NUPA-73024 format. One record per residue: residue in three letters; x, y, z of N, C-alpha, C in turn. Coordinates in pm, whole numbers, plus 50000, padded with zeros to 5 digits. Example, Ala and Ser with C-alpha at 12.3 -4.5 7.8 and 13.67 -1.06 7.14 Angstrom:
// NUPA-73024
ala513194943150780512304955050780513204967050780 ser512854977550708513674989450714512905000350787 
// end
This chain:
// NUPA-73024
unk501114986150016499965000850018500905014750014 unk501735015950039503045022550054502915035249930 unk502825027449801502455031449659501565040049633 unk499855034649701498945037349672498565049349811 unk497915060349683496975070849764496505069849856 unk497015075849989495895070150061494785080450020 unk494325082549947492535090149935492155081349796 unk493145070549809492265059349682491945051949778 unk492225051549903492125036249989490585036050074 unk489855022750073488985026650160489385033850326 unk487435035350336488715039050546489265027250592 unk488715012850604489695006950623490745001650644 unk490915003550496492105001250475493235015250513 unk492695028450566493615039150558493725038450726 unk492335030250782493035032450924493655019850962 unk493885006850892495034997050927496625002950914 unk496265012350757497855019150723498305027350840 unk497085033750896497605045551011498175036451131 unk497405024451174497645020351312499505006751267 unk499615005751113500454993351098502165004751171 unk502924994651205503865001151264505275003851117 unk504525012751104505275021850979504805035050972 unk506415043250952506535056951000504745071250911 unk504945060150766503565071550746502495060950645 unk501295063150714500995081250684500795079350888 unk501115089750901501255097151026500125103951086 unk500905116851190500565124651227499785134651084 unk501045139051048500455145650891499835143150755 unk499835131750760498575124150685497095129050744 unk497215122750840496025125251000495405134150983 unk496975150850995495715162850959495195163750866 unk495755160750747495105166550585493635164450550 unk493625147250612492575141950596491185149050657 unk492245153750806491295154650888490235167750845 unk490865178750838491385187350727490345188950596 unk490635177350564489965178050409487905172750468 unk488045161550578487045162650628486445170950708 unk486705179750730486255192050809485655206150649 unk486705205050618485995208050467484725204150414 unk485055196350390483675186150365482505187450386 unk482455191250535481685191450611481135205650621 unk482095217850617481805230750586480695227950465 unk481255223050329480895226850205479195217250254 unk478875208250311477695201450330476725218050400 unk477555222850492476615228150601476625241750487 unk477425251050434476445259450331475815255850251 unk475525243950185475155239350081473575242450091 unk473055235850261471975237550284471805250750372 unk472645259250369472415270550399472085278550259 unk472455274150173472035283150019473155292150037 unk474335289850057475405299850054476565288449953 unk476275294949841477135290049749478865290549685 unk479135306349791480495313049819481285299949873 unk480635303649993481035294350089481055281050056 unk479885273849992480215257149937481325255949799 unk481835265949786482865263349717484115270349735 unk484085277649867485785274249924485495268650022 unk484895262950081485025250250123485475237650024 unk485185238549868485745226349766486825230949729 unk487395243949751488285244049663489755240249822 unk488745245749947490305239750056490265224150089 unk489175220950105489055198650019490005195049921 unk490105202949817491215197349688492185206149731 unk492435210549796494125216649813494395209849938 unk493825204850006494325201750179494475184850142 unk493745182450075493305162350070494685153750011 unk495435161349851496795157149847497575161749937 unk497985166150055498895168950170498995152950192 unk498275148550207498135133050297499835124850248 unk499345125350065500135118250049501705128849976 unk501825144949989502575150050038503545146850167 unk502855147950250503815143150388504185134350416 unk503645124150357503945107750366505405111250314 unk505205112850169506625117350123507815123850097 unk507415137250187508695145450287508815135050407 unk508365128850510508455122250560509885112350484 unk509045101450437510165095750365511705097150325 unk510925110550227512355118650171513895120950250 unk513165122650410513415128150534514515112950555 unk513865104150596514425088450660514955088850543 unk515185088050419516505083950333517205088150391 unk517145105650363518235112650341519165106750519 unk518475104150585519405106850736519735088750708 unk519395081050594520455068150577521625069450508 unk522065079550446523245085550341524485081850449 unk525135077250369526155075950526526815088950597 unk527095088650673527895100650720529385105250666 unk530045101850587531035107750476530165114950360 unk528895111850316528685117250242529055130850236 unk529535135450101529865151350080528495158650108 unk527625153550040526295157050047525525157550117 unk525475150050258524545143250306523895155350437 unk524655164750480524055178150478523025184950444 unk523395189750300522555197050237521135192950223 unk521035178450206520035169150158519215164850264 unk519445162650365518725161750515518005175850545 unk519445185150497518815198550523517085200250482 unk517615197150369516355196650208515305192850291 unk515265179750281514165172250378513745177250447 unk514655179450567513595186950685512915195050638 unk513255204250551512815218150503511265210850500 unk511425202150402509805198650338508895190250457 unk509415184150563508695179450686508355193350751 unk508915200650743508745210950776507255225650710 unk507455221950545506735233450449505385225150421 unk505375212950484504355202150378502845209250580 unk503235206450702502335205950760502225223250830 unk503235231450704502885246750749501865248350679 unk502165241450523500915245250431499625234450497 unk499345225450573498395219250562497555226950764 unk498365234350833498235244450982497385254550872 unk497945260250771496985269750746495675274650661 unk496175259250595495035251450539493515252350659 unk494155246150737492885237850861492255256850927 unk493545262950944493255274151002491565281150903 unk491845278550809491175290750652489795275050672 unk489785269150707488295259250696487965261150857 unk489055263550949487795266251062487325279751093 unk487775289951039487365301651000486005306950945 unk485945296650804484485296850726483935285150827 unk483645276250832483075268350954482415274351084 unk483485285751136482645291151212482265301051218 unk482215305951085481085316351020479735308051005 unk479545295150941479205288950909478105280251031 unk479195278751169478495282851257477525288951380 unk477845302551333477365313751360476045317451277 unk476425318551158475195331951079474615317250947 unk474925304250953474395298450914472635289150932 unk472335284250844471105270850864471895268250994 unk471315275351051470615270151251470585248551230 unk469835247451133469875228751198470985217651176 unk471735230251060473005226151053474565227651160 unk473895238651254475205237851330475775229651334 unk475665220451407476165210451452477315205951371 unk477265204851231477575197351124479185213551126 unk478335222851114479385234951087480555235151230 unk480135229551334480345232851429481735215751486 unk481505207051436482405195351416483605199451295 unk483025206451176483915206451145484925222251145 unk484315227651248485545239151366486355230851411 unk485825223751494486785216551572487355202151499 unk487455196951411488155191151340489355199351272 unk489005208151181489665217451163491385221051257 unk490535229551369491535225551508492155221451512 unk491695207351534492865195151605493805192651491 unk493215195251372494765191751258495715205051268 unk495185217251263495405228151244497115221951414 unk495945225851470496975219351650498355207951588 unk497605196351530499065184651551499685186951432 unk499245199251317500465202251167501095211551269 unk500715217451388501695227751431502755223451551 unk502575208151560503015203751670504135193951566 unk503885189651488504715181851389505995192751287 unk505585203051266506695210451247507715216951352 unk507225214251487507955223851652509185212351643 unk508305198951614509585185251596510145183451508 unk509745195651358511085192451258511885201551288 unk511665216051344512385224951364513845223151428 unk514655224751424515965222451467516645236851521 unk516435242551463517145257851441515735266851422 unk517025280851434515845288151395515105289851188 unk515895284251149515765280950997513925282550979 unk513495273951112512005271151032511345277551194 unk511735287551282510995290551338509665299551324 unk510175306551255509295316851190507675304251136 unk508255296051088506785289151073505795274151166 unk507385278451309506525269551389505605278651452 unk506345293851444505525301751543504205305751496 unk503855309951366502925308851314501885301051292 unk502675290751343501525276151305501085276751444 unk501715274851550500965276051687500105287251683 unk500115299351634499125306651632498265307851571 unk498145296051469497255291751343496135283551433 unk496495275051501496105268051606495355273051706 unk496275284951776494995286151881494425295351842 unk494275306451714493475308151651491655299351649 unk492365284251586491375279151536490895271051625 unk491655268051741491355263351905490045272852010 unk490345285751924489585300451961488375297851953 unk488165296451813486965291651734485965278951777 unk486785268051798485945259851832485565263351997 unk486185271852037485675270652193484335283352209 unk484205289652078483245298352046482285290852008 unk482165283751940481125276951897480385268151966 unk481165261552060480375252852186479565264352297 unk480345274652312479745282952415477965291352311 unk478075289452164477145290352132475695289452205 
// end
């Protein structure tokens, strides 16, 4: 299943792949897929509220974030391969640094998109169809969890100041998304 897109797996296969004793799919793939699911719920809630522009935005976010599940697995695989290069290889440090950079860039993109989904879904929870409040709120909670997860992955992969800006930005997005999630509960 390693060469197969996570998006092409059945739910059961995806759950088995995530539970397997393999490095990927892991938290990044889960965050990307969770964000895509949150965007799907937001799109559904928007459609029941006759908000075509919000539905289109949710669909666009879902289409953008879903492939990042595979991109995250590829980035981590490339990083592992880079760390297995012989220590005396003259290009090893550059290859490892570039691969580590990608293990930061992909979750940073996931965090950004999850934050956008959380904002969109929170707006739908506040002003959309009241019968779909629970679905919109679920989208906010899922997106907040995904943003927080991706931010944690960035923090785990930052080893110096090179990624500290992305780490701080991701943490801020995660905190904002969690705040939105708390606000929709208080409704």
